[in-house]
N, C-alpha and C positions, 0 to 999 in steps of 0.2 A: 504494500499500499504505499502510496507517495503523498507527501504533504508539500504543496506548492503555494506561492504567494499569487494573489488574484488582483485585478484591478476592479474598480467600483462596478463597471458594466458586468464582468463575469461574476462578481459576487451577487449582484441583483438577479442575474439569470439563474444562479444556483440556489437561491433561498427557497426552502419548502413552503408550503401553503399554510402549515400549522406549526405550532411550537416556536414561534418567532416573536420576540419582543419588538415594541415600536421602534427602538432605537438601533435594531439590526437593519432597518430600512436603509438602502444606500444613500438616499437623500439626507436622512438624519446623521449618518455617519460622516458625510462630507461637511456638514455644518459643525459637527463636533470637532472635526480636525481643524477647521478654520478658526475655532475659538480656543485652541490649545496650542503650546508650544512644542507639541509632539508630532512625530510621523505616525500616520495610520497605516497599519500593516494588516492585510486581510489574508488568512490562511485557509486553505482547502485541502481536505484530505479525499484522495481519489482512489476508487477501485476501478481500474481501467479508465474509461472516460467519464465515469459517473462520479459525482460529487456526493460523498457520504458524511461529511463532517465540514463544519465552519467554524472559525474563531476570529474575531477582530480584536487587535490590541492597539494602543498608542504608546509609542516608544521614544523616549527622550534620552540622548546621551550628552552627560554633562562631565565637567572635569572631576567630579567626585564619583562618578559611576553612571549606571544605567537605571532608569526608571521605566517600568512597564505596567500600564494600567488597562483595565477593561471592566468597567467604563473608565473614562477620565474624570477627575475629581472636580468638584465645585461647579457643575453644570447641571445639577438636579436630576441626573440619570439614575433610576434605581437599580437596574440590572443590565448586563450585557453578557459577555462570555460566550461559551461554546454552544453550538447547535449540532445535533446528531440527526442524520437522515438515512438510516441503514437500509431502508426498504425491505426490511426483513423482520418477522416476528420473533426470530431466534435471539435469545439473550446472548449467546456467545459471539454472535456475529457484531451485535452492538458493542460489546465490551472490546473486542478487538479493534473496531473503528476508534473508540473512545480512547483507547490506550495509544493507539498509533498517532491520533491527533495531538494528544497531550505531549507525548514524547518528542514528536517532531517539532512542535512549536517551542517547547521548553529548550530544546538543544538549540534551535536557530537563534533563540533570544539569549542564550547563554545565562539562563536563570540561575544555574548552579554555581555561578561566580559569586563571591562575597560582595562584590561592588554592584551587583544587580538587585534592585529591589522590584518585586512583583506583587501585584494585587489585583484579583479578578473576582467580580461578584457574578455569579452564574445566574442564568434565567430560571424562571419556574419550569419545572418538567425535566430539567437536567438533574437526574437522581443518582449519579455515580461519579463522585469526585475521587475515587480511590486512586486512579492513575497519577494524581498529583501528589497524594501522600506518599506513593511509592517512589516519587521523584523528589522527596525531601521537602515538600511543601506542607504547610500546616493548613487544616480545613476546619471551619466553624460554621455551624448552621445559623441562619438568621430566619426570620418568619414575616409573613404578611397574611392578611385575611382576604379571601376571595369569596364574594357572595355568588353562590350557584344560581344561575338564571337559565340553565339548559331547558328545563321543562316548564318554565314559567310562561303562561299565555297572556297574562296581564299584570299590572303592577300590583294588584291585590296578591296574586301568587307570589310575586317577588318579594313582598313584605311579610309573607306568612310566618317566617320564623324570627322576625324582629322582636325586640322587646316591646312590651305593651305601651310604654311611654313614647317609644320611637314611632310605632304604628299610628298611635293616636295624633301625634303631631303632624305626620305626613298626610293623614286623612283630612287634615284642616286645609289642605291645599286649595280646595274650591270655596272655602269659607272666607279667605282673606282676599284683598283686593290687589295683591302683588301680581305683577305679570313676569313670568319667567320665559325667556326666549334664548335662542342661540345668536351670538353676535360674532363680530370679527376680531382682527388683530388689535384694534384700538381698545376694544373691552378687555382683552387679555392683558394689555399694558395696564389698564386701570386696576386689574386684580393684582397684578405685579406689584403695584404701589402698596396694596394692603399687606402682601407677603413681606415686602421690605420693612414695613412698620411692625408686623408681628415678630420678626426676628430680632429687630432692634430692641423690643421689650425684653428679650431674653439675653441681650448683650451679644447677638450673633449677627453675621451677614446672611443676606439672602442666598440661596443655594445656586443662583446663576445671575447673569447680567440682564439688563433690559434688551441690550442689542442681540444676545444670544437668543432670547425668547423671540423677538421679532423675526430674526433670521430663520429659526427653526419652524416656526408656523408658516412663514413665507415659502419655505422650500418644501415642506411635507405636502403631499396631496391633501386636498380638502376632506377626504373621507378618513383621514388619520387623526383629526382633531375636532373638538367642538368646545366652544366658549359658552358656558350657561351663565346668564346674567339676570338677577332679580331686581325689577324697579317698581316704584311706586306708580299709581295711575298718572302722575304728572311727569313721570320720566326720571325721577331721582334714584340714583344708583344705591343699592343696599348691600349687595354681595355678589360674589360670582365664583365659579369654579371652572379651571381649564382641565378638560379631559382629553387624554390621548386614547387612541383606539388601534388595536392590532386585529389581525383576523380572528383572535380568540378572545380577547379581553378588552374591556373599557377600563381606563386607569383614572382614579381620583388623584390627579397629578398635583396641581397647585391651586391655591385659593382656599375658599371655604373659611375665611377669617370669621370669628364669632360675630353674629348680628342677630337682632331680635325685631320683629315688626308684628304689632298687634298680639304681643305675648306668645308669639310663635317663633321658633328658631328658623331663620331665613335658610340656614345651611340644610336643615332637614328637608325643606321643601325643594331646594336645589337638587339634592340627592334623589328625591322622589321623581323629579322631572328627568333626571339622567336615566334612573331605572326604567321609567315608562317608555323612553325612547329606546333602550336596549331591547326590551321585550316586544315592542310593538312596530318599530321602524323596519321595513323591509331591506333598508340598506344596512342594517346592523345585524341580519339574520345569522351570520356566522358567529357572532359574539355570544359566548356562553357564560360569562362571568363578569363581575365588577371587582376589581383589584382596588383595595383601600390602600395600597402602597405603604406597607410597614405595619408591624405588630411587635416592635422591639422596644417601645418606650412606654413605660407603664402609665404615664398620666394620659397618653393618647389612646391606649388600649381600652380604657374605661369607656371611652365613647365609641370607639370603633367596634368593640365587642358587642354592642347593641344590635348589630346588623347581623349577628349569627352566622358570619362568614366562616368558611373552612379554613383552618389554620394551616397554611402551606409553607413548608421549608424551602429555602434556597441556600446556596452555599457561597461562602467567602473563602477563597484560596489565596494564601500568602506565601512568599518565600520565607524560609526560616532564618534563625540566627539573630544575634544581638543588634545587628544594624536595623533589622525589620522591627524589632521589639521597640526600639527608639522611635522609628518612624510611625508606629501605629498610633501614637497619641495625636499626631498631626492629621492622619487619615481619618480617625474618629471624629475629630472635630469638623473637618472638611465635609464629611459624609453624614454628619448627624441629622441632616434635615430630612432624610428619607427613612426615618425609623418608625 
């Protein structure tokens, strides 16, 4: 099995229809590279002419050594990492592909050298990080909640397992005079201002820049994102949520800053509008879940747990050694927005 580098066109052609995160999209990867000081490298594992595994990384060579990230930090990207597409139900074949991809990429990147720092957050559905532990990397699980919408026929079905208080609030959607609609990039930038203020309250910086957000939404196809905004009858902005969309999942990505209107949580109504679209809009027919993007911070889980989502693990892979231990504190601070 061969592991080779691809260009963005070859990468886009090789992506499977399922099991792919939003930021695996070649347009998203191009924007990520333009907003980092690292080189995007796209690896593909081939069995003959067939692509059976993919892995994007961002590589920066500096005087003190090499850093390798997937995804890059400080851009609000929850997960990236490897994709396997073995086209076979047999476990052993998938394991061989997984091992060959990991070994080929780690060797090419020289991750075994002490001067190379490697960090990768894997996508949902990637369930076998063992080849990285066998190559002297450390692996730790993290978690997110995913609301299962596969069998929901309407929004009431979607809310069936929610906490009583959350259901009651969402059912007041038709009783308040807020208007919730999808809007464009201008509204996304208004939501960004909320995010900046929210992080400032905790003494932190927002997980991305305004220009990155603008460029990302401008470059992604329109079917990969929606911006939900709640306004009063006279058009006054109350709150909003930026939702990203893959073939599999809708993501509660940015926004949702606390707001109340007529004694109802505006954000609960925004989530209801998103859920209703996912289960009723034919354009979102392939989407089977709502990813709340993180279940690792206790104070946030108290709210997210009300959605009764499935607790889904994903894996963080890091190079081992004292250098990585020191660097972890920086990584955790920069990546803390996606917990």
